[in-house]
DRENNUNU-236920 format. One record per residue: x, y, z of N, C-alpha, C in turn. Coordinates in steps of 0.02 Angstrom, whole numbers, plus 50000, padded with zeros to 5 digits. Layout:
<atoms>
n_x:X, n_y:Y, n_z:Z, ca_x:X, ca_y:Y, ca_z:Z, c_x:X, c_y:Y, c_z:Z .
...
</atoms>
This chain:
<atoms>
n_x:49293, n_y:50404, n_z:49910, ca_x:49349, ca_y:50401, ca_z:49865, c_x:49324, c_y:50412, c_z:49794 .
n_x:49365, n_y:50441, n_z:49754, ca_x:49347, ca_y:50453, ca_z:49685, c_x:49351, c_y:50389, c_z:49643 .
n_x:49391, n_y:50342, n_z:49663, ca_x:49398, ca_y:50281, ca_z:49624, c_x:49339, c_y:50235, c_z:49637 .
n_x:49326, n_y:50194, n_z:49588, ca_x:49269, ca_y:50147, ca_z:49591, c_x:49281, c_y:50096, c_z:49646 .
n_x:49229, n_y:50083, n_z:49684, ca_x:49232, ca_y:50031, ca_z:49736, c_x:49228, c_y:49964, c_z:49701 .
n_x:49274, n_y:49919, n_z:49717, ca_x:49274, ca_y:49852, ca_z:49686, c_x:49222, c_y:49808, c_z:49719 .
n_x:49188, n_y:49768, n_z:49678, ca_x:49143, ca_y:49719, ca_z:49706, c_x:49184, c_y:49660, c_z:49731 .
n_x:49153, n_y:49617, n_z:49770, ca_x:49188, ca_y:49557, ca_z:49794, c_x:49210, c_y:49514, c_z:49735 .
n_x:49166, n_y:49507, n_z:49685, ca_x:49182, ca_y:49467, ca_z:49626, c_x:49243, c_y:49496, c_z:49590 .
n_x:49246, n_y:49562, n_z:49581, ca_x:49303, ca_y:49593, ca_z:49548, c_x:49367, c_y:49583, c_z:49588 .
n_x:49363, n_y:49592, n_z:49654, ca_x:49422, ca_y:49582, ca_z:49696, c_x:49447, c_y:49511, c_z:49692 .
n_x:49402, n_y:49463, n_z:49694, ca_x:49422, ca_y:49393, ca_z:49688, c_x:49454, c_y:49379, c_z:49620 .
n_x:49427, n_y:49409, n_z:49567, ca_x:49455, ca_y:49400, ca_z:49500, c_x:49527, c_y:49426, c_z:49498 .
n_x:49538, n_y:49486, n_z:49525, ca_x:49605, ca_y:49514, ca_z:49526, c_x:49652, c_y:49471, c_z:49568 .
n_x:49628, n_y:49447, n_z:49625, ca_x:49670, ca_y:49406, ca_z:49669, c_x:49690, c_y:49341, c_z:49634 .
n_x:49641, n_y:49309, n_z:49601, ca_x:49657, ca_y:49247, ca_z:49564, c_x:49709, c_y:49260, c_z:49510 .
n_x:49700, n_y:49315, n_z:49474, ca_x:49747, ca_y:49333, ca_z:49420, c_x:49817, c_y:49341, c_z:49447 .
n_x:49824, n_y:49379, n_z:49502, ca_x:49890, ca_y:49389, ca_z:49533, c_x:49920, c_y:49324, c_z:49556 .
n_x:49879, n_y:49281, n_z:49587, ca_x:49903, ca_y:49217, ca_z:49612, c_x:49928, c_y:49173, c_z:49555 .
n_x:49889, n_y:49170, n_z:49501, ca_x:49910, ca_y:49129, ca_z:49443, c_x:49974, c_y:49156, c_z:49411 .
n_x:49981, n_y:49222, n_z:49409, ca_x:50043, ca_y:49252, ca_z:49383, c_x:50103, c_y:49230, c_z:49424 .
n_x:50096, n_y:49230, n_z:49490, ca_x:50151, ca_y:49209, ca_z:49533, c_x:50167, c_y:49135, c_z:49523 .
n_x:50116, n_y:49094, n_z:49517, ca_x:50128, ca_y:49023, ca_z:49504, c_x:50162, c_y:49012, c_z:49437 .
n_x:50142, n_y:49049, n_z:49386, ca_x:50174, ca_y:49042, ca_z:49320, c_x:50247, c_y:49062, c_z:49323 .
n_x:50264, n_y:49114, n_z:49361, ca_x:50333, ca_y:49134, ca_z:49368, c_x:50374, c_y:49080, c_z:49402 .
n_x:50347, n_y:49051, n_z:49454, ca_x:50382, ca_y:48997, ca_z:49490, c_x:50391, c_y:48937, c_z:49443 .
n_x:50338, n_y:48919, n_z:49406, ca_x:50343, ca_y:48864, ca_z:49358, c_x:50396, c_y:48877, c_z:49305 .
n_x:50401, n_y:48939, n_z:49282, ca_x:50452, ca_y:48957, ca_z:49233, c_x:50522, c_y:48944, c_z:49261 .
n_x:50534, n_y:48966, n_z:49323, ca_x:50599, ca_y:48955, ca_z:49354, c_x:50614, c_y:48880, c_z:49362 .
n_x:50563, n_y:48842, n_z:49380, ca_x:50572, ca_y:48769, ca_z:49386, c_x:50588, c_y:48738, c_z:49318 .
n_x:50551, n_y:48758, n_z:49266, ca_x:50564, ca_y:48732, ca_z:49198, c_x:50634, c_y:48749, c_z:49174 .
n_x:50659, n_y:48807, n_z:49196, ca_x:50727, ca_y:48828, ca_z:49177, c_x:50780, c_y:48798, c_z:49223 .
n_x:50757, n_y:48755, n_z:49269, ca_x:50801, ca_y:48723, ca_z:49318, c_x:50839, c_y:48774, c_z:49360 .
n_x:50803, n_y:48828, n_z:49376, ca_x:50833, ca_y:48881, ca_z:49417, c_x:50798, c_y:48879, c_z:49485 .
n_x:50819, n_y:48831, n_z:49525, ca_x:50788, ca_y:48820, ca_z:49590, c_x:50796, c_y:48880, c_z:49637 .
n_x:50852, n_y:48914, n_z:49633, ca_x:50862, ca_y:48970, ca_z:49678, c_x:50813, c_y:49027, c_z:49664 .
n_x:50802, n_y:49043, n_z:49600, ca_x:50753, ca_y:49095, ca_z:49583, c_x:50682, c_y:49073, c_z:49601 .
n_x:50666, n_y:49009, n_z:49591, ca_x:50600, ca_y:48983, ca_z:49610, c_x:50591, c_y:48991, c_z:49686 .
n_x:50643, n_y:48975, n_z:49723, ca_x:50641, ca_y:48981, ca_z:49796, c_x:50630, c_y:49054, c_z:49816 .
n_x:50667, n_y:49100, n_z:49784, ca_x:50660, ca_y:49171, ca_z:49799, c_x:50589, c_y:49196, c_z:49783 .
n_x:50561, n_y:49172, n_z:49728, ca_x:50494, ca_y:49192, ca_z:49709, c_x:50443, c_y:49167, c_z:49760 .
n_x:50451, n_y:49106, n_z:49783, ca_x:50405, ca_y:49079, ca_z:49834, c_x:50411, c_y:49118, c_z:49899 .
n_x:50473, n_y:49131, n_z:49921, ca_x:50483, ca_y:49169, ca_z:49983, c_x:50457, c_y:49240, c_z:49977 .
n_x:50467, n_y:49271, n_z:49919, ca_x:50441, ca_y:49339, ca_z:49908, c_x:50365, c_y:49341, c_z:49910 .
n_x:50334, n_y:49293, n_z:49878, ca_x:50260, ca_y:49290, ca_z:49878, c_x:50234, c_y:49277, c_z:49948 .
n_x:50268, n_y:49234, n_z:49985, ca_x:50248, ca_y:49219, ca_z:50053, c_x:50254, c_y:49281, c_z:50097 .
n_x:50308, n_y:49318, n_z:50091, ca_x:50318, ca_y:49378, ca_z:50131, c_x:50265, c_y:49431, c_z:50114 .
n_x:50249, n_y:49440, n_z:50050, ca_x:50198, ca_y:49488, ca_z:50031, c_x:50130, c_y:49469, c_z:50061 .
n_x:50113, n_y:49406, n_z:50059, ca_x:50050, ca_y:49384, ca_z:50088, c_x:50049, c_y:49391, c_z:50164 .
n_x:50105, n_y:49378, n_z:50196, ca_x:50110, ca_y:49387, ca_z:50268, c_x:50099, c_y:49460, c_z:50288 .
n_x:50131, n_y:49505, n_z:50251, ca_x:50122, ca_y:49576, ca_z:50265, c_x:50050, c_y:49598, c_z:50256 .
n_x:50018, n_y:49575, n_z:50202, ca_x:49949, ca_y:49595, ca_z:50189, c_x:49903, c_y:49566, c_z:50243 .
n_x:49916, n_y:49505, n_z:50265, ca_x:49875, ca_y:49475, ca_z:50318, c_x:49883, c_y:49512, c_z:50384 .
n_x:49942, n_y:49539, n_z:50397, ca_x:49955, ca_y:49575, ca_z:50459, c_x:49914, c_y:49640, c_z:50463 .
n_x:49892, n_y:49666, n_z:50407, ca_x:49853, ca_y:49728, ca_z:50408, c_x:49790, c_y:49724, c_z:50450 .
n_x:49763, n_y:49664, n_z:50458, ca_x:49702, ca_y:49657, ca_z:50499, c_x:49714, c_y:49681, c_z:50570 .
n_x:49775, n_y:49673, n_z:50595, ca_x:49792, ca_y:49694, ca_z:50663, c_x:49787, c_y:49770, c_z:50672 .
n_x:49790, n_y:49806, n_z:50617, ca_x:49786, ca_y:49879, ca_z:50620, c_x:49719, c_y:49902, c_z:50648 .
n_x:49667, n_y:49863, n_z:50640, ca_x:49599, ca_y:49878, ca_z:50663, c_x:49572, c_y:49942, c_z:50630 .
n_x:49589, n_y:49949, n_z:50566, ca_x:49563, ca_y:50004, ca_z:50526, c_x:49540, c_y:49972, c_z:50460 .
n_x:49480, n_y:49943, n_z:50458, ca_x:49459, ca_y:49904, ca_z:50400, c_x:49457, c_y:49941, c_z:50333 .
n_x:49440, n_y:50004, n_z:50333, ca_x:49439, ca_y:50042, ca_z:50270, c_x:49510, c_y:50052, c_z:50243 .
n_x:49557, n_y:50066, n_z:50288, ca_x:49627, ca_y:50073, ca_z:50268, c_x:49654, c_y:50006, c_z:50245 .
n_x:49637, n_y:49953, n_z:50280, ca_x:49658, ca_y:49886, ca_z:50260, c_x:49633, c_y:49870, c_z:50189 .
n_x:49570, n_y:49884, n_z:50175, ca_x:49541, ca_y:49873, ca_z:50109, c_x:49578, c_y:49915, c_z:50056 .
n_x:49591, n_y:49978, n_z:50073, ca_x:49625, ca_y:50022, ca_z:50026, c_x:49694, c_y:49995, c_z:50008 .
n_x:49731, n_y:49971, n_z:50058, ca_x:49797, ca_y:49944, ca_z:50047, c_x:49794, c_y:49878, c_z:50008 .
n_x:49745, n_y:49836, n_z:50024, ca_x:49739, ca_y:49771, ca_z:49990, c_x:49719, c_y:49778, c_z:49917 .
n_x:49683, n_y:49829, n_z:49899, ca_x:49661, ca_y:49838, ca_z:49829, c_x:49703, c_y:49890, c_z:49791 .
n_x:49753, n_y:49917, n_z:49824, ca_x:49794, ca_y:49971, ca_z:49795, c_x:49822, c_y:49952, c_z:49726 .
n_x:49852, n_y:49892, n_z:49720, ca_x:49884, ca_y:49871, ca_z:49658, c_x:49835, c_y:49868, c_z:49599 .
n_x:49773, n_y:49852, n_z:49613, ca_x:49724, ca_y:49844, ca_z:49560, c_x:49695, c_y:49911, c_z:49538 .
n_x:49694, n_y:49959, n_z:49583, ca_x:49666, ca_y:50025, ca_z:49568, c_x:49720, c_y:50072, c_z:49540 .
n_x:49780, n_y:50068, n_z:49568, ca_x:49834, ca_y:50114, ca_z:49549, c_x:49889, c_y:50076, c_z:49511 .
n_x:49874, n_y:50063, n_z:49448, ca_x:49920, ca_y:50023, ca_z:49407, c_x:49982, c_y:50063, c_z:49387 .
n_x:49982, n_y:50128, n_z:49400, ca_x:50041, ca_y:50168, ca_z:49384, c_x:50097, c_y:50157, c_z:49434 .
n_x:50083, n_y:50122, n_z:49488, ca_x:50133, ca_y:50108, ca_z:49540, c_x:50143, c_y:50033, c_z:49547 .
n_x:50203, n_y:50014, n_z:49566, ca_x:50212, ca_y:49948, ca_z:49595, c_x:50219, c_y:49962, c_z:49670 .
n_x:50188, n_y:49919, n_z:49710, ca_x:50185, ca_y:49932, ca_z:49782, c_x:50226, c_y:49879, c_z:49818 .
n_x:50265, n_y:49902, n_z:49866, ca_x:50298, ca_y:49857, ca_z:49913, c_x:50276, c_y:49879, c_z:49982 .
n_x:50250, n_y:49831, n_z:50020, ca_x:50224, ca_y:49849, ca_z:50086, c_x:50263, c_y:49813, c_z:50139 .
n_x:50277, n_y:49849, n_z:50192, ca_x:50313, ca_y:49822, ca_z:50250, c_x:50270, c_y:49838, c_z:50311 .
n_x:50257, n_y:49787, n_z:50352, ca_x:50213, ca_y:49796, ca_z:50409, c_x:50247, c_y:49774, c_z:50474 .
n_x:50235, n_y:49813, n_z:50525, ca_x:50255, ca_y:49796, ca_z:50593, c_x:50198, c_y:49821, c_z:50637 .
n_x:50150, n_y:49777, n_z:50649, ca_x:50088, ca_y:49798, ca_z:50680, c_x:50073, c_y:49755, c_z:50742 .
n_x:50059, n_y:49790, n_z:50796, ca_x:50035, ca_y:49758, ca_z:50857, c_x:49960, c_y:49772, c_z:50859 .
n_x:49921, n_y:49721, n_z:50870, ca_x:49848, ca_y:49729, ca_z:50870, c_x:49826, c_y:49776, c_z:50926 .
n_x:49774, n_y:49813, n_z:50911, ca_x:49744, ca_y:49857, ca_z:50961, c_x:49670, c_y:49840, c_z:50967 .
n_x:49641, n_y:49857, n_z:51022, ca_x:49570, ca_y:49844, ca_z:51032, c_x:49530, c_y:49888, c_z:50983 .
n_x:49548, n_y:49951, n_z:50980, ca_x:49512, ca_y:49998, ca_z:50937, c_x:49558, c_y:50057, c_z:50922 .
n_x:49547, n_y:50089, n_z:50867, ca_x:49584, ca_y:50149, ca_z:50849, c_x:49536, c_y:50209, c_z:50854 .
n_x:49559, n_y:50262, n_z:50883, ca_x:49518, ca_y:50323, ca_z:50891, c_x:49525, c_y:50367, c_z:50830 .
n_x:49503, n_y:50341, n_z:50773, ca_x:49508, ca_y:50380, ca_z:50711, c_x:49454, c_y:50356, c_z:50663 .
n_x:49431, n_y:50401, n_z:50622, ca_x:49383, ca_y:50383, ca_z:50569, c_x:49423, c_y:50353, c_z:50512 .
n_x:49427, n_y:50286, n_z:50511, ca_x:49472, ca_y:50254, ca_z:50463, c_x:49447, c_y:50263, c_z:50391 .
n_x:49383, n_y:50272, n_z:50379, ca_x:49358, ca_y:50286, ca_z:50311, c_x:49387, c_y:50353, c_z:50288 .
n_x:49388, n_y:50403, n_z:50332, ca_x:49415, ca_y:50468, ca_z:50314, c_x:49490, c_y:50463, c_z:50301 .
n_x:49526, n_y:50422, n_z:50339, ca_x:49597, ca_y:50411, ca_z:50327, c_x:49608, c_y:50379, c_z:50259 .
n_x:49569, n_y:50327, n_z:50243, ca_x:49576, ca_y:50293, ca_z:50178, c_x:49561, c_y:50341, c_z:50121 .
n_x:49509, n_y:50382, n_z:50129, ca_x:49493, ca_y:50432, ca_z:50078, c_x:49549, c_y:50483, c_z:50069 .
n_x:49579, n_y:50504, n_z:50125, ca_x:49634, ca_y:50551, ca_z:50123, c_x:49695, c_y:50520, c_z:50088 .
n_x:49711, n_y:50458, n_z:50105, ca_x:49767, ca_y:50424, ca_z:50072, c_x:49755, c_y:50419, c_z:49996 .
n_x:49693, n_y:50405, n_z:49977, ca_x:49676, ca_y:50401, ca_z:49906, c_x:49688, c_y:50468, c_z:49872 .
n_x:49668, n_y:50523, n_z:49905, ca_x:49678, ca_y:50590, ca_z:49877, c_x:49753, c_y:50605, c_z:49869 .
n_x:49793, n_y:50586, n_z:49918, ca_x:49865, ca_y:50597, ca_z:49914, c_x:49895, c_y:50558, c_z:49855 .
n_x:49878, n_y:50495, n_z:49849, ca_x:49906, ca_y:50453, ca_z:49795, c_x:49884, c_y:50479, c_z:49727 .
n_x:49822, n_y:50501, n_z:49721, ca_x:49799, ca_y:50529, ca_z:49657, c_x:49838, c_y:50593, c_z:49641 .
n_x:49853, n_y:50634, n_z:49691, ca_x:49891, ca_y:50696, ca_z:49680, c_x:49962, c_y:50680, c_z:49657 .
n_x:49991, n_y:50629, n_z:49686, ca_x:50059, ca_y:50609, ca_z:49666, c_x:50058, c_y:50580, c_z:49596 .
n_x:50010, n_y:50536, n_z:49582, ca_x:50006, ca_y:50504, ca_z:49516, c_x:49997, c_y:50556, c_z:49460 .
n_x:49963, n_y:50611, n_z:49476, ca_x:49949, ca_y:50662, ca_z:49426, c_x:50012, c_y:50697, c_z:49401 .
n_x:50066, n_y:50698, n_z:49442, ca_x:50127, ca_y:50733, ca_z:49421, c_x:50182, c_y:50686, c_z:49397 .
n_x:50169, n_y:50621, n_z:49396, ca_x:50219, ca_y:50572, ca_z:49375, c_x:50214, c_y:50558, c_z:49300 .
n_x:50269, n_y:50539, n_z:49270, ca_x:50269, ca_y:50518, ca_z:49201, c_x:50239, c_y:50448, c_z:49198 .
n_x:50183, n_y:50439, n_z:49164, ca_x:50150, ca_y:50374, ca_z:49163, c_x:50190, c_y:50320, c_z:49126 .
n_x:50241, n_y:50339, n_z:49089, ca_x:50281, ca_y:50290, ca_z:49053, c_x:50339, c_y:50262, c_z:49095 .
n_x:50352, n_y:50292, n_z:49152, ca_x:50405, ca_y:50269, ca_z:49196, c_x:50379, c_y:50220, c_z:49248 .
n_x:50425, n_y:50180, n_z:49275, ca_x:50407, ca_y:50135, ca_z:49330, c_x:50413, c_y:50174, c_z:49395 .
n_x:50365, n_y:50166, n_z:49439, ca_x:50364, ca_y:50201, ca_z:49503, c_x:50350, c_y:50151, c_z:49559 .
n_x:50400, n_y:50136, n_z:49600, ca_x:50390, ca_y:50091, ca_z:49656, c_x:50373, c_y:50132, c_z:49718 .
n_x:50314, n_y:50120, n_z:49745, ca_x:50292, ca_y:50153, ca_z:49805, c_x:50302, c_y:50105, c_z:49863 .
n_x:50343, n_y:50125, n_z:49910, ca_x:50356, ca_y:50084, ca_z:49969, c_x:50312, c_y:50110, c_z:50025 .
n_x:50272, n_y:50065, n_z:50054, ca_x:50226, ca_y:50084, ca_z:50107, c_x:50245, c_y:50047, c_z:50170 .
n_x:50260, n_y:50086, n_z:50222, ca_x:50277, ca_y:50058, ca_z:50288, c_x:50216, c_y:50070, c_z:50333 .
n_x:50189, n_y:50016, n_z:50360, ca_x:50132, ca_y:50022, ca_z:50406, c_x:50157, c_y:49996, c_z:50473 .
n_x:50152, n_y:50038, n_z:50523, ca_x:50173, ca_y:50016, ca_z:50590, c_x:50120, c_y:50038, c_z:50641 .
n_x:50115, n_y:49999, n_z:50694, ca_x:50066, ca_y:50015, ca_z:50745, c_x:50085, c_y:49980, c_z:50810 .
n_x:50073, n_y:50015, n_z:50864, ca_x:50077, ca_y:49986, ca_z:50931, c_x:50005, c_y:49982, c_z:50955 .
n_x:49996, n_y:49964, n_z:51018, ca_x:49927, ca_y:49961, ca_z:51043, c_x:49896, c_y:50030, c_z:51050 .
n_x:49937, n_y:50084, n_z:51048, ca_x:49909, ca_y:50151, ca_z:51057, c_x:49922, c_y:50199, c_z:51000 .
n_x:49968, n_y:50184, n_z:50954, ca_x:49985, ca_y:50230, ca_z:50899, c_x:49990, c_y:50191, c_z:50834 .
n_x:49979, n_y:50227, n_z:50778, ca_x:49986, ca_y:50197, ca_z:50712, c_x:50019, c_y:50247, c_z:50665 .
n_x:50049, n_y:50221, n_z:50612, ca_x:50083, ca_y:50264, ca_z:50564, c_x:50084, c_y:50228, c_z:50495 .
n_x:50071, n_y:50267, n_z:50443, ca_x:50077, ca_y:50242, ca_z:50375, c_x:50123, c_y:50291, c_z:50338 .
n_x:50179, n_y:50265, n_z:50314, ca_x:50227, ca_y:50306, ca_z:50278, c_x:50233, c_y:50281, c_z:50206 .
n_x:50231, n_y:50327, n_z:50159, ca_x:50240, ca_y:50310, ca_z:50088, c_x:50303, c_y:50344, c_z:50063 .
n_x:50344, n_y:50306, n_z:50026, ca_x:50406, ca_y:50332, ca_z:49998, c_x:50409, c_y:50318, c_z:49924 .
n_x:50434, n_y:50367, n_z:49888, ca_x:50442, ca_y:50361, ca_z:49816, c_x:50512, c_y:50388, c_z:49799 .
n_x:50550, n_y:50350, n_z:49762, ca_x:50619, ca_y:50370, ca_z:49746, c_x:50621, c_y:50421, c_z:49689 .
n_x:50586, n_y:50475, n_z:49698, ca_x:50589, ca_y:50532, ca_z:49653, c_x:50561, c_y:50593, c_z:49689 .
n_x:50581, n_y:50650, n_z:49666, ca_x:50556, ca_y:50712, ca_z:49695, c_x:50488, c_y:50726, c_z:49665 .
n_x:50439, n_y:50733, n_z:49707, ca_x:50370, ca_y:50747, ca_z:49686, c_x:50350, c_y:50814, c_z:49716 .
n_x:50337, n_y:50864, n_z:49674, ca_x:50318, ca_y:50930, ca_z:49700, c_x:50245, c_y:50932, c_z:49720 .
n_x:50228, n_y:50898, n_z:49775, ca_x:50158, ca_y:50894, ca_z:49797, c_x:50151, c_y:50927, c_z:49865 .
n_x:50098, n_y:50962, n_z:49873, ca_x:50080, ca_y:50990, ca_z:49938, c_x:50025, c_y:50946, c_z:49965 .
n_x:50030, n_y:50927, n_z:50028, ca_x:49978, ca_y:50885, ca_z:50059, c_x:49910, c_y:50917, c_z:50050 .
n_x:49861, n_y:50879, n_z:50026, ca_x:49793, ca_y:50907, ca_z:50022, c_x:49767, c_y:50924, c_z:50092 .
n_x:49723, n_y:50972, n_z:50095, ca_x:49694, ca_y:50991, ca_z:50159, c_x:49651, c_y:50934, c_z:50185 .
n_x:49650, n_y:50925, n_z:50250, ca_x:49607, ca_y:50875, ca_z:50280, c_x:49539, c_y:50906, c_z:50295 .
n_x:49489, n_y:50865, n_z:50296, ca_x:49422, ca_y:50890, ca_z:50313, c_x:49400, c_y:50858, c_z:50378 .
n_x:49364, n_y:50894, n_z:50417, ca_x:49339, ca_y:50868, ca_z:50480, c_x:49394, c_y:50864, c_z:50532 .
n_x:49380, n_y:50831, n_z:50587, ca_x:49427, ca_y:50824, ca_z:50642, c_x:49454, c_y:50753, c_z:50640 .
n_x:49506, n_y:50742, n_z:50600, ca_x:49534, ca_y:50675, ca_z:50593, c_x:49579, c_y:50656, c_z:50651 .
n_x:49605, n_y:50704, n_z:50689, ca_x:49649, ca_y:50690, ca_z:50744, c_x:49710, c_y:50650, c_z:50721 .
n_x:49742, n_y:50675, n_z:50669, ca_x:49800, ca_y:50642, ca_z:50640, c_x:49857, c_y:50692, c_z:50632 .
n_x:49917, n_y:50666, n_z:50622, ca_x:49975, ca_y:50707, ca_z:50607, c_x:49999, c_y:50688, c_z:50538 .
n_x:50016, n_y:50739, n_z:50498, ca_x:50039, ca_y:50728, ca_z:50430, c_x:50105, c_y:50763, c_z:50419 .
n_x:50153, n_y:50728, n_z:50389, ca_x:50216, ca_y:50760, ca_z:50369, c_x:50230, c_y:50739, c_z:50297 .
n_x:50262, n_y:50784, n_z:50261, ca_x:50280, ca_y:50770, ca_z:50192, c_x:50346, c_y:50804, c_z:50177 .
n_x:50392, n_y:50767, n_z:50146, ca_x:50455, ca_y:50796, ca_z:50124, c_x:50466, c_y:50776, c_z:50051 .
n_x:50498, n_y:50820, n_z:50015, ca_x:50514, ca_y:50807, ca_z:49945, c_x:50582, c_y:50839, c_z:49931 .
n_x:50635, n_y:50800, n_z:49943, ca_x:50702, ca_y:50825, ca_z:49929, c_x:50750, c_y:50768, c_z:49915 .
n_x:50806, n_y:50784, n_z:49886, ca_x:50858, ca_y:50736, ca_z:49870, c_x:50832, c_y:50676, c_z:49831 .
n_x:50786, n_y:50689, n_z:49785, ca_x:50761, ca_y:50635, ca_z:49742, c_x:50716, c_y:50586, c_z:49777 .
n_x:50687, n_y:50604, n_z:49833, ca_x:50641, ca_y:50559, ca_z:49868, c_x:50583, c_y:50598, c_z:49897 .
n_x:50523, n_y:50570, n_z:49887, ca_x:50463, ca_y:50598, ca_z:49917, c_x:50441, c_y:50552, c_z:49974 .
n_x:50428, n_y:50580, n_z:50031, ca_x:50405, ca_y:50541, ca_z:50089, c_x:50344, c_y:50575, c_z:50119 .
n_x:50293, n_y:50534, n_z:50131, ca_x:50231, ca_y:50558, ca_z:50161, c_x:50216, c_y:50513, c_z:50220 .
n_x:50198, n_y:50543, n_z:50277, ca_x:50180, ca_y:50503, ca_z:50336, c_x:50116, c_y:50530, c_z:50366 .
n_x:50071, n_y:50484, n_z:50382, ca_x:50010, ca_y:50500, ca_z:50417, c_x:50009, c_y:50457, c_z:50480 .
n_x:49994, n_y:50486, n_z:50537, ca_x:49995, ca_y:50447, ca_z:50598, c_x:49941, c_y:50472, c_z:50646 .
n_x:49926, n_y:50430, n_z:50694, ca_x:49876, ca_y:50448, ca_z:50743, c_x:49876, c_y:50399, c_z:50802 .
n_x:49826, n_y:50406, n_z:50842, ca_x:49818, ca_y:50363, ca_z:50902, c_x:49758, c_y:50318, c_z:50896 .
</atoms>
């Protein structure tokens, strides 16, 4: 990947920062006596952590790391992740190559976006015991052509950019 690999210390620092920000938001709602918003913030944080924890079932450690550190590396996006993953014994794919390819795609998309706008990237990760899929959606038209893959990744890639939405899907067995 072209982006810097985070050390464990850096990753822990970012994780602590994010956790403290979420606690501060909840405390703010409590101080304002807004129990419903505090409750929503707690449930939202819980759901985000549940989805990120579910990534381990994907059995693609490099992709899992890429998704877990995405927010800290790609600050031009806000990320929402949705997971529906059934654990598999093993995946027949070079997951480092998949993570590198995903990084290349995101960098290509980021290069054509206005850095002053907010961009929510929705990532759907799904897997059965025999197949997996990662889909990224952006609510804007992005004139990007999928970068060429290198090697024999044994994956399927689709990309659409129409009606104000860009969708990219990578899948395999």
